[in-house]
C-alpha positions in Angstrom: -0.9 -0.7 -2.0 -0.8 3.0 -1.8 -0.7 4.3 1.6 -1.1 8.1 2.1 1.5 10.2 3.7 -0.2 13.0 5.8 0.7 15.3 8.5 -2.9 15.4 9.8 -5.6 12.7 9.6 -3.0 10.0 9.4 -4.0 6.6 8.4 -2.8 4.2 11.1 -1.0 1.0 10.0 -1.3 -1.9 12.4 1.7 -4.3 12.2 2.4 -7.1 14.7 0.0 -5.4 17.3 1.7 -2.1 17.1 0.3 1.1 15.7 2.3 3.1 13.1 1.9 5.9 10.5 3.6 6.3 7.1 6.4 8.9 7.5 7.7 8.7 3.9 7.8 6.5 0.8 10.4 6.1 -2.0 10.9 3.9 -5.1 12.4 0.5 -4.3 14.6 -1.8 -6.3 13.3 -5.1 -7.6 11.3 -6.8 -6.2 10.1 -3.8 -4.3 8.3 -1.1 -6.2 7.8 1.1 -3.1 9.4 1.3 0.3 7.5 2.8 3.1 9.0 4.2 6.3 6.7 3.6 9.3 7.0 5.4 12.5 5.4 4.7 15.8 2.1 6.3 16.3 2.4 9.3 18.6 0.7 8.6 22.0 -0.4 12.2 22.2 -2.4 12.1 19.0 -5.9 11.1 19.9 -7.2 10.9 16.3 -10.1 8.6 15.5 -9.5 7.8 11.8 -12.2 6.6 9.5 -9.7 4.5 7.7 -6.9 2.1 8.8 -4.7 -0.7 7.6 -4.0 -4.0 9.3 -0.8 -5.2 7.6 -0.9 -9.0 8.2 -0.8 -12.2 6.1 -4.4 -11.7 4.8 -3.5 -8.1 3.7 -0.4 -9.4 1.9 -2.3 -12.2 0.2 -5.0 -9.8 -1.0 -2.3 -7.4 -2.3 -0.4 -10.2 -4.1 -3.6 -11.4 -5.6 -4.5 -7.9 -7.0 -0.9 -7.5 -8.3 -1.1 -10.8 -10.2 -4.4 -9.9 -11.7 -3.1 -6.5 -12.8 0.0 -8.2 -14.5 -2.3 -10.6 -16.2 -4.4 -7.7 -17.6 -1.2 -5.9 -18.8 0.0 -9.1 -20.6 -3.5 -9.5 -22.2 -3.5 -5.9 -23.6 0.0 -6.3 -24.9 -1.1 -9.2 -27.1 -4.4 -7.8 -28.3 -4.2 -6.1 -31.8 -4.3 -2.4 -31.8 -7.3 -1.1 -33.8 -6.4 1.9 -36.1 -9.0 4.3 -37.3 
């Protein structure tokens, strides 16, 4: 999950039927890698973005599945022998 922080052409994030944008992000402490700060979408911004995020249970399940796959790959690479030339 890597949501962009932009002043213009913001990516809307829909959460519990409300529209937000990413105001800032910072490193988190375990178990959170990144903490995003969401602000309400300004009503006076009539942007029609080409990309958006719906943060719901399906999104979280997909994110967790991708993270688990990445962790498995990291473990596999850690046990594979290193080839020296």
